[in-house]
C-alpha atoms as one frame of an Amber mdcrd trajectory, in Angstrom:
protein
 102.652 128.837  74.867 100.191 129.436  77.694  98.115 126.476  78.838  94.363
 127.211  78.636  92.192 127.188  81.734  89.132 125.003  82.190  86.362 124.857
  84.793  85.687 121.609  86.620  82.080 121.422  87.712  79.897 124.445  88.270
  81.030 125.348  91.787  83.931 127.600  90.754  86.941 125.312  90.477  89.217
 126.390  87.626  92.437 124.582  86.695  94.988 124.399  83.920  93.572 122.253
  81.127  96.695 120.091  81.262  97.361 118.772  84.744 100.296 116.937  86.273
  99.720 113.465  87.735 102.272 113.002  90.485 102.025 109.209  90.858 104.915
 108.694  88.453 107.252 110.508  90.854 106.978 107.680  93.396 108.666 104.907
  91.414 105.470 103.205  90.239 106.402 103.485  86.573 110.154 103.972  86.880
 112.763 104.126  89.613 111.890 106.574  92.440 113.205 110.107  92.066 115.117
 112.041  94.670 113.230 114.850  96.380 115.429 117.354  94.588 114.573 115.910
  91.167 110.870 115.559  91.959 110.584 119.126  93.230 112.449 120.367  90.153
 109.963 118.584  87.870 106.957 120.023  89.690 108.429 123.523  89.598 109.255
 123.137  85.886 105.646 122.119  85.193 104.355 125.170  87.086 106.758 127.503
  85.322 105.340 126.221  82.027 101.720 126.893  82.899 100.534 123.797  84.758
  98.790 124.707  88.003  96.773 121.518  88.615  98.682 118.829  90.526  97.089
 115.474  91.323  98.315 113.094  94.014  96.953 110.638  96.606  97.729 109.385
 100.080  98.086 105.950  98.468 101.006 106.989  96.257 104.140 105.846  98.030
 102.128 105.470 100.215 102.260 109.009 101.627 105.618 109.957 100.102 104.066
 111.610  97.046 102.037 114.017  99.182 105.139 114.836 101.224 107.098 115.555
  98.037 104.355 117.771  96.622 104.167 119.566  99.960 107.873 120.399  99.752
 107.378 121.740  96.225 104.413 123.851  97.313 106.690 125.787  99.646 108.477
 127.106  96.545 105.289 128.027  94.671 102.561 130.652  95.185  99.952 128.491
  96.924  97.027 130.636  95.774  97.913 129.916  92.135  98.137 126.131  92.551
  95.223 123.684  92.589  96.070 120.632  94.676  94.049 117.461  94.210  94.556
 114.462  96.449  92.592 111.354  97.300  91.564 109.155 100.201  89.877 105.795
 100.521  92.566 103.153  99.979  93.473 101.616 103.330  95.957  99.087 101.961
  96.706  97.227  98.770  98.877  94.520  97.286  99.082  92.714  93.976  95.782
  90.904  94.557  93.566  92.952  96.841  92.656  96.539  97.663  91.067  97.423
 101.004  89.003 100.605 100.907  87.039 102.661 103.402  84.520 105.460 103.058
  83.561 105.589 106.714  83.112 109.176 107.955  85.772 108.856 110.637  88.240
 107.525 108.052  87.408 110.377 105.671  88.190 112.930 108.362  91.380 111.306
 109.642  92.643 110.879 106.068  92.002 114.535 105.296  93.795 115.713 108.424
  96.791 113.516 107.616  96.944 114.702 103.985  96.789 118.352 105.043  99.745
 117.768 107.348 101.810 115.948 104.718 101.039 118.581 102.077 101.796 121.389
 104.520  98.693 123.298 103.498  95.559 124.566 105.198  93.177 123.346 102.514
  92.850 120.842  99.687  91.456 122.300  96.475  89.935 119.045  95.186  89.498
 116.025  97.456  88.539 112.777  95.740  87.264 109.504  97.092  89.888 107.292
  95.444  87.806 104.125  95.400  84.180 103.667  96.448  83.549 101.665  99.610
  80.683  99.300  98.786  80.093  98.648 102.492  79.534 102.294 103.408  76.617
 104.217 101.887  77.983 106.928  99.620  75.659 109.384 101.366  77.627 108.925
 104.610  80.974 109.434 102.890  79.875 112.557 101.025  78.151 113.844 104.142
  81.493 113.947 105.933  83.159 115.561 102.928  80.447 118.211 102.997  81.404
 118.985 106.601  85.052 119.321 105.599  84.028 121.801 102.884  82.015 123.799
 105.428  85.066 123.852 107.717  87.292 125.174 104.921  89.605 122.156 104.879
  88.378 121.093 101.434  87.217 123.410  98.663  85.719 120.981  96.143  84.692
 117.324  96.202  85.494 114.640  93.638  84.979 110.948  92.966  87.179 108.388
  91.249  86.120 105.128  89.605  82.440 105.572  90.511  79.365 104.075  88.854
  76.539 106.219  87.434  74.267 105.377  90.380  76.965 106.309  92.899  77.641
 109.572  91.074  73.957 110.561  91.159  73.533 109.668  94.829  76.715 111.488
  95.833  75.822 114.596  93.842  72.449 114.752  95.603  74.218 115.132  98.973
  76.853 117.657  97.906  77.875 118.895  94.446  80.571 116.753  92.857  82.955
 119.025  90.956  85.059 116.374  89.245  85.092 112.702  88.386  88.416 111.008
  87.738  88.327 108.030  85.367  90.753 106.391  82.986  90.025 107.829  79.525
  92.238 107.753  76.456  92.461 106.502  72.897  92.811 103.109  74.564  90.195
 103.232  77.288  86.820 104.608  76.219  84.285 102.703  78.303  83.018 105.842
  80.038  81.732 107.459  76.832  78.268 105.848  76.446  76.917 106.510  79.942
  79.230 108.336  82.329  80.254 111.197  80.037  76.611 112.156  79.262  75.739
 111.864  82.968  78.547 114.215  83.973  77.441 116.704  81.329  73.880 116.474
  82.646  74.950 117.095  86.247  77.647 119.666  85.452  80.528 117.516  86.684
  83.996 117.935  85.199  85.938 114.864  84.086  89.633 114.457  84.875  90.980
 111.694  82.618  93.848 109.754  84.141  96.409 107.834  82.093  95.653 109.800
  78.899  98.836 108.288  77.437  97.710 104.724  78.114 100.140 104.221  81.030
 102.860 105.697  78.828 102.231 103.379  75.872 101.284 106.247  73.557 104.580
 107.897  74.425 106.463 104.797  73.360 106.882 102.989  76.677 107.426  99.317
  76.004 107.928 100.014  72.292 110.598 102.684  71.828 111.969 102.331  75.334
 112.308  99.329  77.620 110.256  99.104  80.784 112.056  99.852  84.035 113.004
  96.633  85.895 110.874  97.566  88.925 107.804  99.001  87.205 104.371  97.548
  87.951 103.729  97.690  84.209 105.358  94.262  83.939 102.121  92.988  85.522
  99.779  95.133  83.425  98.114  93.033  80.687  98.747  95.745  78.098 102.515
  95.335  78.464 102.761  91.581  79.012 104.325  89.132  76.572 102.366  88.482
  73.414  99.886  91.223  74.344 102.607  93.829  73.959 103.663  92.366  70.634
 100.080  92.533  69.372  99.742  96.097  70.649 102.880  97.441  68.985 101.134
  97.938  65.593  98.705 100.285  67.355 101.617 102.465  68.366 103.039 102.312
  64.855  99.746 103.609  63.443  99.787 106.472  65.948 103.413 107.208  65.101
 102.525 107.431  61.407  99.730 109.909  62.160 101.975 111.975  64.427 104.561
 112.343  61.644 101.804 113.509  59.315 100.782 116.193  61.821 104.408 117.004
  62.786 104.011 116.241  66.473 104.943 113.484  68.911 102.742 110.481  69.576
 102.129 111.749  73.108 101.037 115.161  71.812  98.644 113.506  69.388  97.076
 111.366  72.114  96.668 114.403  74.373  95.195 116.449  71.523  92.570 113.760
  70.961  91.637 113.999  74.634  91.517 117.777  74.540  88.966 117.687  71.708
  86.758 115.215  73.574  86.873 117.173  76.833  86.037 120.435  75.094
């Protein structure tokens, strides 16, 4: 069955309504995949109608962009929408260092283009907002990259309503990436209406609740090396208390003759529409 198309923003960006988040290919959730396996997965997704692939320079770091770049060589570039992100300088279990300085924006873009092996990025997000750099300066540099043809459309991730408005006033924001699922709905009262007002598309990440709605941690054990061991949702008594939520979803999925993951995605599809 063909995957429907959807427009993000009002600037012309059109993508497959179901996208592919590439972070899981780097060993964050499970053991890392070989390049051969990762490329095969990306190509399989494309062959089944997915054209929107989302990565970041922070995934790996860098290795996820390199992997996607290798896969792009086997795909018709003009039919693929590549989204990647900048802004995370370094991170560990306790801290994340971010930068939105214009010079960092530009150097990050140049490096991502090289790793991806492409002349342009379809959608370039600021991965995390730098509170020490005015958003106007960050978006101003992104605007220059759009004018130079290195970036087609601009996005934000994990931004507040005020930041979204200020950024959009400098250059149109085509997409906002936020966590949004049956589990995580905090963006609905304020951010969703704001994006509708401004004509900004929303790209929900972790629509399966970090895999929980697919049965991770319930029907299948967590990988020994996954960061999910440190995620509150999957820790100790929290996981035990959360299991009944999955059981309720499983009961509904049987009623509708689909998988729990399909049901969770269908819920999201109705909201986004």
